[in-house]
N, C-alpha and C positions, 0 to 999 in steps of 0.2 A: 455609733460612738467614737470618740477621739481618744487620744492617749491620755490628756487630762481629765477628762470625765471619767476614764477607767479609774485613775489614781484617786479621784476624788469618792467615787464608789466605793472602792476598798478600803479608805481611810474612814468613810461613814460607817462601813460594817465592821470596822475594828478600830474601834475608839482608844483600845489600849495601845495601838501603833503610832507613832510618829507621822506625820504627814511626811516628812523627809525621807524617813525608813520606806515607806510606803512607795515613793517615789524611785527611791533606789532599788527596791525588789522588782517594781515593773520594769524599770531599766535594764536590770540583770538579766531578767526573763527574755525581754526581747534582742537584747545583744548576744545571749547563748544560742537563740534559734538562728540568728544571721550568721553567727560565727560557724555553727553546726552546717548552715544550707551552704556558706561561702567555701568550706572544706569538701562538699560533694557529700554530706550527709542528710538522710532523711530525720524530720523529726515529728514522733507521733505523739498527740494528746489524745489518750484513748477517751472515747465518746465525744469529741470534739471534732477532730481531723488529723490529717497528716499533712506537713510542707515538704516538699520537695523540689529539686531542680530538675528540669528537662532541657535538653539541648536541641535547639533549632538549627538545622544544616544551613549552609550558605545557600543563596538562592538569587534568581534575578527577579526583581520585583519592576512594578510599573510607578512612576511619578504620576499620583493622580491628578495634578494640574496640568500638567504637559503631554502625558501617555508616554514619555522616553522611558527606555528599558534603565533601571538603576540595579547596580551589585549589591546585595544585602548580606552583610558579614554573617558568619557562624555566631550565635549568642547563646547564652544560657539565661533562662528565665525561671522565675519563682513559680510554682505549681500548689495550688491547695485542694485537696479531697477532703469533703466533710466526712465525718465518723456518722455510724449508723443512728446514735442518740440524737445528735444535732440535726440530721436529715429527718428524723421521726418527730423531733419538735416542732421542725419548720413545716411540716406536712399536717399537724395536728394530731400526731399520733403519740 
């Protein structure tokens, strides 16, 4: 599902809301998650999962095309851990 499909689904399930308001709500939720993670905070949505940021240390990697050693800088990457309810639903529970 892509963002526009999510907006359509929410608007369809809530006919009392204007489409532009649903778009604003979805954008606000995503932006708040992004801002929290950018600040180094963890975002937990009970039953769904938790978003966090993990640090990857600097390392020496290899260029797959040439085999040469390449320096890879330290970076922070988003990480998602599923919640129990989501995991159970995906596994037929």
